[in-house]
VEXDREN-2710 file (C-alpha; in Angstrom, 1 decimal):
% VEXDREN-2710
k/r/px/py/pz
1/UNK/26.8/-15.3/31.5
2/UNK/26.8/-17.9/28.8
3/UNK/23.7/-18.0/26.7
4/UNK/21.7/-21.2/27.0
5/UNK/20.9/-23.2/23.8
6/UNK/17.6/-24.8/23.1
7/UNK/19.0/-28.2/24.0
8/UNK/20.3/-26.9/27.4
9/UNK/16.8/-25.5/28.2
10/UNK/15.2/-28.8/27.2
11/UNK/17.6/-30.8/29.4
12/UNK/16.9/-28.4/32.3
13/UNK/13.1/-28.9/31.8
14/UNK/13.6/-32.7/31.8
15/UNK/15.6/-32.6/35.0
16/UNK/12.9/-30.5/36.7
17/UNK/9.9/-32.7/35.7
18/UNK/9.9/-34.1/39.2
19/UNK/9.4/-30.7/40.8
20/UNK/6.2/-29.9/38.9
21/UNK/3.7/-27.9/40.9
22/UNK/0.2/-29.4/40.9
23/UNK/-1.6/-26.2/41.9
24/UNK/0.2/-24.2/39.2
25/UNK/-0.5/-26.8/36.6
26/UNK/-4.2/-27.0/37.5
27/UNK/-4.5/-23.2/37.4
28/UNK/-2.7/-23.1/34.0
29/UNK/-5.2/-25.7/32.6
30/UNK/-8.3/-24.0/34.0
31/UNK/-7.2/-20.8/32.5
32/UNK/-5.7/-21.9/29.2
33/UNK/-8.6/-24.2/28.0
34/UNK/-11.5/-21.9/28.8
35/UNK/-9.6/-18.9/27.5
36/UNK/-8.8/-20.6/24.2
37/UNK/-12.5/-21.6/23.7
38/UNK/-14.1/-18.4/24.9
39/UNK/-11.8/-16.0/23.1
40/UNK/-12.6/-17.9/19.9
41/UNK/-16.4/-17.9/20.2
42/UNK/-16.9/-14.6/22.0
43/UNK/-14.0/-12.5/20.9
44/UNK/-15.6/-9.2/21.7
45/UNK/-15.3/-9.8/25.5
46/UNK/-11.9/-9.1/27.1
47/UNK/-11.4/-12.5/28.5
48/UNK/-7.7/-11.9/29.2
49/UNK/-8.6/-9.2/31.7
50/UNK/-11.2/-11.4/33.3
51/UNK/-8.9/-14.4/33.7
52/UNK/-6.1/-12.1/35.0
53/UNK/-8.4/-10.9/37.8
54/UNK/-9.5/-14.5/38.3
55/UNK/-5.9/-15.6/38.8
56/UNK/-5.2/-12.8/41.3
57/UNK/-8.4/-13.6/43.2
58/UNK/-7.4/-17.3/43.4
59/UNK/-3.9/-16.4/44.6
60/UNK/-5.4/-14.2/47.4
61/UNK/-7.9/-16.7/48.8
62/UNK/-5.5/-19.7/48.9
63/UNK/-2.5/-19.9/51.3
64/UNK/0.5/-17.9/50.2
65/UNK/3.0/-20.2/48.5
66/UNK/0.4/-22.3/46.7
67/UNK/1.4/-20.6/43.4
68/UNK/4.5/-19.0/42.0
69/UNK/3.6/-15.3/41.8
70/UNK/5.1/-12.6/39.6
71/UNK/6.6/-11.0/42.7
72/UNK/8.3/-14.2/43.7
73/UNK/9.8/-14.8/40.2
74/UNK/10.9/-11.2/39.8
75/UNK/11.3/-9.7/43.3
76/UNK/13.2/-6.7/42.0
77/UNK/10.5/-5.9/39.4
78/UNK/10.0/-2.2/39.1
79/UNK/7.4/-0.6/36.8
80/UNK/7.6/3.0/37.9
81/UNK/6.4/5.0/35.0
82/UNK/7.7/8.2/36.4
83/UNK/11.4/7.1/36.8
84/UNK/13.2/9.5/34.5
85/UNK/16.7/8.5/33.6
86/UNK/19.4/11.3/34.2
87/UNK/20.7/12.8/31.0
88/UNK/24.3/12.2/31.9
89/UNK/23.6/8.5/32.1
90/UNK/22.0/8.4/28.7
91/UNK/25.0/10.1/27.0
92/UNK/27.7/8.3/29.1
93/UNK/30.7/7.2/27.0
94/UNK/30.2/3.6/28.2
95/UNK/27.1/3.5/26.0
96/UNK/29.2/4.1/22.9
97/UNK/31.3/0.9/23.3
98/UNK/31.6/-0.9/19.9
99/UNK/29.8/-4.0/21.2
100/UNK/26.9/-1.9/22.6
101/UNK/26.6/0.0/19.3
102/UNK/26.7/-3.3/17.3
103/UNK/24.0/-4.9/19.4
104/UNK/22.1/-1.6/19.3
105/UNK/21.8/-1.9/15.5
106/UNK/20.7/-5.5/15.9
107/UNK/18.0/-4.5/18.4
108/UNK/16.9/-1.7/16.1
109/UNK/16.7/-4.1/13.1
110/UNK/14.6/-6.6/15.0
111/UNK/12.4/-3.9/16.4
112/UNK/11.8/-2.3/13.0
113/UNK/11.1/-5.7/11.3
114/UNK/8.7/-6.8/14.1
115/UNK/6.9/-3.5/13.9
116/UNK/6.4/-3.6/10.1
117/UNK/5.4/-7.3/10.3
118/UNK/2.9/-6.5/13.0
119/UNK/1.5/-3.5/11.1
120/UNK/1.2/-5.6/7.9
121/UNK/-0.6/-8.5/9.7
122/UNK/-3.0/-6.1/11.3
123/UNK/-3.6/-4.3/7.9
124/UNK/-4.4/-7.7/6.2
125/UNK/-7.0/-8.5/8.8
126/UNK/-8.9/-5.1/8.5
127/UNK/-11.0/-4.6/5.4
128/UNK/-12.1/-1.0/6.2
129/UNK/-9.0/1.0/5.5
130/UNK/-10.5/4.1/7.0
131/UNK/-9.6/2.5/10.3
132/UNK/-6.2/1.1/9.4
133/UNK/-4.0/1.6/6.3
134/UNK/-0.5/0.3/6.4
135/UNK/2.3/2.7/5.9
136/UNK/5.9/1.6/6.5
137/UNK/7.2/5.2/6.7
138/UNK/4.6/6.2/9.3
139/UNK/5.1/3.1/11.4
140/UNK/8.9/3.5/11.3
141/UNK/8.7/7.1/12.4
142/UNK/6.4/6.2/15.2
143/UNK/8.7/3.4/16.4
144/UNK/11.7/5.9/16.4
145/UNK/9.7/8.4/18.5
146/UNK/8.6/5.6/20.9
147/UNK/12.2/4.4/21.4
148/UNK/13.5/7.9/22.0
149/UNK/11.0/8.7/24.7
150/UNK/11.4/5.2/26.2
151/UNK/15.1/5.8/26.8
152/UNK/14.3/9.0/28.7
153/UNK/12.1/7.0/31.1
154/UNK/14.9/4.4/31.6
155/UNK/13.1/1.9/29.4
156/UNK/14.5/-0.6/26.8
157/UNK/13.9/-0.3/23.1
158/UNK/10.4/-1.2/22.1
159/UNK/8.8/-2.9/19.1
160/UNK/5.2/-3.2/18.0
161/UNK/3.3/-5.3/20.5
162/UNK/2.7/-8.4/18.3
163/UNK/0.6/-10.2/20.9
164/UNK/-1.4/-7.1/21.9
165/UNK/-1.9/-6.1/18.2
166/UNK/-3.2/-9.6/17.3
167/UNK/-5.5/-9.6/20.4
168/UNK/-6.9/-6.1/19.4
169/UNK/-7.4/-7.0/15.8
170/UNK/-9.1/-10.3/16.5
171/UNK/-11.3/-8.5/19.1
172/UNK/-12.4/-5.9/16.5
173/UNK/-10.4/-3.0/18.1
174/UNK/-9.2/-1.4/14.8
175/UNK/-9.5/2.4/15.4
176/UNK/-6.7/4.8/16.5
177/UNK/-8.7/5.4/19.6
178/UNK/-8.3/1.8/20.6
179/UNK/-4.5/2.1/20.2
180/UNK/-4.4/5.2/22.4
181/UNK/-6.5/3.5/25.0
182/UNK/-4.2/0.5/24.9
183/UNK/-1.2/2.7/25.6
184/UNK/-3.0/4.5/28.4
185/UNK/-3.9/1.2/30.0
186/UNK/-0.3/0.1/29.9
187/UNK/0.8/3.4/31.5
188/UNK/-2.0/2.9/34.2
189/UNK/-0.8/-0.6/35.0
190/UNK/2.8/0.5/35.3
191/UNK/2.2/3.6/37.5
192/UNK/-0.9/2.8/39.6
193/UNK/-1.9/-0.9/39.5
194/UNK/1.6/-2.4/39.7
195/UNK/1.2/-3.7/43.3
196/UNK/-2.0/-5.6/42.3
197/UNK/-0.4/-7.3/39.3
198/UNK/2.7/-8.3/41.3
199/UNK/0.3/-10.9/42.9
200/UNK/-0.5/-12.4/39.6
201/UNK/0.3/-16.2/39.3
202/UNK/2.9/-17.1/36.7
203/UNK/0.6/-19.9/35.6
204/UNK/-2.0/-17.3/34.6
205/UNK/0.6/-15.3/32.7
206/UNK/1.8/-18.5/30.9
207/UNK/-1.8/-19.5/29.9
208/UNK/-2.6/-16.0/28.5
209/UNK/0.6/-15.8/26.6
210/UNK/0.2/-19.3/25.1
211/UNK/-3.3/-18.5/23.9
212/UNK/-2.1/-15.2/22.3
213/UNK/0.8/-17.0/20.7
214/UNK/-1.4/-19.7/19.3
215/UNK/-3.8/-17.1/17.8
216/UNK/-0.8/-15.3/16.2
217/UNK/-0.4/-18.3/13.8
218/UNK/-2.9/-18.3/11.0
219/UNK/-3.0/-22.0/10.0
220/UNK/-5.3/-21.2/7.1
221/UNK/-2.6/-19.0/5.6
222/UNK/-0.1/-21.9/6.1
223/UNK/-2.5/-24.1/4.2
224/UNK/-2.7/-21.5/1.4
225/UNK/1.1/-21.3/1.3
226/UNK/1.2/-25.1/1.0
227/UNK/-1.2/-25.0/-2.0
228/UNK/0.0/-22.0/-3.9
229/UNK/3.6/-21.2/-2.8
230/UNK/5.4/-24.2/-1.4
231/UNK/8.8/-22.5/-1.7
232/UNK/7.9/-19.8/0.7
233/UNK/6.3/-22.3/3.1
234/UNK/9.7/-24.0/3.4
235/UNK/11.2/-20.5/4.0
236/UNK/8.7/-20.0/6.8
237/UNK/9.5/-23.3/8.4
238/UNK/13.3/-22.7/8.2
239/UNK/12.9/-19.2/9.6
240/UNK/10.8/-20.6/12.5
241/UNK/13.4/-23.2/13.2
242/UNK/16.2/-20.6/13.2
243/UNK/14.4/-18.3/15.6
244/UNK/13.7/-21.3/17.9
245/UNK/17.2/-22.7/17.9
246/UNK/19.1/-19.4/18.0
247/UNK/17.3/-16.1/18.6
248/UNK/14.9/-13.7/16.9
249/UNK/17.5/-11.5/15.2
250/UNK/19.5/-14.4/13.6
251/UNK/16.2/-16.1/12.6
252/UNK/15.0/-13.0/10.9
253/UNK/18.3/-12.6/9.0
254/UNK/18.1/-16.2/7.9
255/UNK/14.5/-15.6/6.7
256/UNK/15.5/-12.5/4.8
257/UNK/18.4/-14.2/3.0
258/UNK/16.3/-17.2/2.0
259/UNK/13.4/-14.9/0.9
260/UNK/15.8/-12.8/-1.3
261/UNK/17.3/-15.9/-2.9
262/UNK/13.8/-17.3/-3.6
263/UNK/12.1/-14.2/-4.9
264/UNK/14.4/-11.4/-5.9
265/UNK/15.6/-12.9/-9.1
266/UNK/12.0/-13.5/-10.2
267/UNK/10.8/-9.9/-9.3
268/UNK/13.6/-7.5/-9.9
269/UNK/11.3/-5.3/-12.0
270/UNK/7.7/-4.0/-11.9
271/UNK/7.4/-3.2/-15.5
272/UNK/4.0/-3.6/-17.1
273/UNK/3.0/-3.3/-20.8
274/UNK/-0.3/-1.5/-21.5
275/UNK/-2.2/-1.7/-24.8
276/UNK/-5.4/0.1/-25.6
277/UNK/-7.7/-1.0/-28.4
278/UNK/-11.3/-1.2/-29.5
279/UNK/-13.2/-4.4/-29.6
280/UNK/-16.5/-5.2/-31.3
281/UNK/-18.6/-8.1/-30.1
282/UNK/-21.7/-9.5/-31.9
283/UNK/-23.8/-12.5/-31.0
284/UNK/-27.3/-13.8/-31.7
285/UNK/-28.3/-12.5/-28.2
286/UNK/-27.5/-8.9/-29.1
287/UNK/-29.2/-7.4/-32.3
288/UNK/-26.6/-4.6/-32.3
289/UNK/-22.9/-5.2/-32.0
290/UNK/-21.4/-4.0/-28.8
291/UNK/-18.3/-1.8/-28.8
292/UNK/-15.8/-2.0/-26.0
293/UNK/-12.8/0.0/-25.1
294/UNK/-10.2/-2.5/-23.9
295/UNK/-7.2/-2.0/-21.7
296/UNK/-4.8/-4.9/-22.0
297/UNK/-2.4/-5.3/-19.1
298/UNK/0.7/-7.5/-19.4
299/UNK/3.0/-7.7/-16.4
300/UNK/6.6/-8.5/-17.4
301/UNK/7.7/-10.2/-14.2
302/UNK/6.4/-12.6/-11.5
303/UNK/3.9/-11.3/-9.1
304/UNK/5.4/-11.7/-5.7
305/UNK/5.4/-10.0/-2.3
306/UNK/8.4/-7.9/-3.3
307/UNK/6.5/-6.1/-6.2
308/UNK/2.8/-7.0/-5.9
309/UNK/1.8/-3.8/-4.2
310/UNK/3.7/-1.7/-6.8
311/UNK/2.2/-3.6/-9.7
312/UNK/-1.3/-3.2/-8.3
313/UNK/-0.8/0.5/-7.8
314/UNK/0.5/1.0/-11.3
315/UNK/-2.4/-0.9/-12.8
316/UNK/-4.9/1.2/-10.7
317/UNK/-3.3/4.5/-11.8
318/UNK/-3.3/3.5/-15.4
319/UNK/-6.9/2.2/-15.4
320/UNK/-8.1/5.4/-13.6
321/UNK/-6.5/7.5/-16.3
322/UNK/-8.0/5.2/-19.0
323/UNK/-11.5/5.5/-17.5
324/UNK/-11.3/9.3/-17.1
325/UNK/-10.3/9.7/-20.8
326/UNK/-13.5/8.0/-22.0
327/UNK/-17.2/9.1/-21.9
328/UNK/-19.0/7.7/-18.9
329/UNK/-21.3/5.5/-21.0
330/UNK/-18.4/3.8/-22.8
331/UNK/-18.2/0.1/-21.9
332/UNK/-14.8/-0.8/-20.6
333/UNK/-13.0/-4.1/-20.4
334/UNK/-9.8/-5.1/-18.6
335/UNK/-7.7/-7.9/-19.9
336/UNK/-4.9/-9.3/-17.7
337/UNK/-2.4/-11.1/-19.9
338/UNK/-0.3/-13.4/-17.6
339/UNK/1.8/-15.1/-20.3
340/UNK/5.1/-13.6/-19.0
341/UNK/4.3/-14.1/-15.3
342/UNK/6.3/-17.1/-14.1
343/UNK/5.2/-17.2/-10.5
344/UNK/2.4/-15.8/-8.3
345/UNK/2.9/-16.1/-4.5
346/UNK/0.4/-15.6/-1.6
347/UNK/0.7/-11.8/-1.8
348/UNK/0.6/-11.8/-5.6
349/UNK/-2.6/-13.8/-5.5
350/UNK/-4.2/-11.3/-3.1
351/UNK/-3.1/-8.4/-5.3
352/UNK/-4.6/-10.1/-8.4
353/UNK/-7.9/-10.6/-6.6
354/UNK/-8.0/-7.0/-5.5
355/UNK/-7.4/-5.8/-9.0
356/UNK/-10.2/-8.0/-10.4
357/UNK/-12.7/-7.0/-7.6
358/UNK/-12.0/-3.3/-7.8
359/UNK/-12.6/-3.2/-11.6
360/UNK/-15.7/-5.3/-11.5
361/UNK/-17.2/-3.1/-8.8
362/UNK/-16.7/-0.2/-11.2
363/UNK/-18.6/-1.9/-13.9
364/UNK/-15.6/-3.1/-15.9
365/UNK/-15.7/-6.5/-17.7
366/UNK/-12.6/-8.4/-16.6
367/UNK/-10.8/-11.3/-18.1
368/UNK/-7.6/-13.1/-17.2
369/UNK/-5.8/-14.8/-20.1
370/UNK/-2.8/-17.1/-20.7
371/UNK/-2.6/-18.2/-17.1
372/UNK/-2.8/-22.0/-17.4
373/UNK/0.7/-22.4/-16.1
374/UNK/-0.4/-20.6/-12.9
375/UNK/-3.5/-22.6/-12.2
376/UNK/-2.1/-24.1/-9.0
377/UNK/-1.2/-20.7/-7.7
378/UNK/-4.6/-19.2/-8.5
379/UNK/-6.7/-22.1/-7.2
380/UNK/-7.5/-20.2/-4.0
381/UNK/-7.9/-16.8/-5.7
382/UNK/-11.7/-16.4/-5.3
383/UNK/-12.2/-13.5/-7.6
384/UNK/-10.3/-15.3/-10.4
385/UNK/-12.3/-18.5/-9.8
386/UNK/-15.5/-16.5/-10.0
387/UNK/-14.6/-15.3/-13.4
388/UNK/-14.0/-18.9/-14.6
389/UNK/-17.5/-19.8/-13.6
390/UNK/-19.0/-17.3/-16.0
391/UNK/-19.7/-18.2/-19.6
392/UNK/-17.7/-16.3/-22.2
393/UNK/-20.9/-14.5/-23.5
394/UNK/-21.9/-13.5/-19.9
395/UNK/-18.8/-11.4/-19.7
396/UNK/-20.4/-9.2/-22.2
END
């Protein structure tokens, strides 16, 4: 079967405009619009479940055939959770055909990348890291186990549930318990409630998925990219176009290549120069001169998503050792010298803000120097802008 291109699909949609179903369209609209508004204003309520039950109820009270149902669209749909796949089928020599192996690696790559992206997105939305703390190694291991057990049940390879993850995060379901409950709910739907959900109208499914897809896109982040990192905004647009015109795997490969070309040459190293010195400050406001122990930090490369986490961790480790080597009453000052930093992207800006906030919360005096060439990139870095609002003497 030849794969349809985007143009072919658009042509088919245009030819079928005359066959549009008024009941399905109305059900889609009365689901999509309220769901979009309510899930934004009252995000603690599981509106998706409510509108799913509403769609099933409407389909039951109206004459059969009024809506296109899930069972009509996919008459052979089977969601038997207990359908184990025979072992001889799993290890059949047919499954080791070069084409299958090649596509298997492609599926694994897409699954891994979507899982890590989903985890990182969720981690960025959760401030309390006791609930969620991103770990690529842990998430990769979990994905491998999930795919292995999925095959034994006759399932296809899985990825992180991007839509479900976004829904849970925006609803405040951060804990591991919520993840276990989500998995249990999916198992329950597959094994017990499948007959009920086969009567779900496709218009309801489309409305729910469109709302979730819309909420996946953070337009505020796109605005930030436009302000502080235009190059990576173009990379985002090109990757989106590649995914739309081809498929997810090719789109991700295109995005990786562009990102490497844009960023790797600017952040091949994570070297940081540290200098410790004493500083004496005297002013008419203070009768006695104040002595500070200063830690000067000078990153040697750009601060980008490739190395920002590493740079942040190195600075935290060094500042912790610096603090522990001094008496508790000693006044400490952190100076970030950005003279050798050529670029700061979105992730670099966040890392810089976290460095500033963490040290100020510990009672350090923080200053960022030689960063005039980065002023556009740092315009939305709130911790940095807060420092600029202070007078020089107030820092002491």
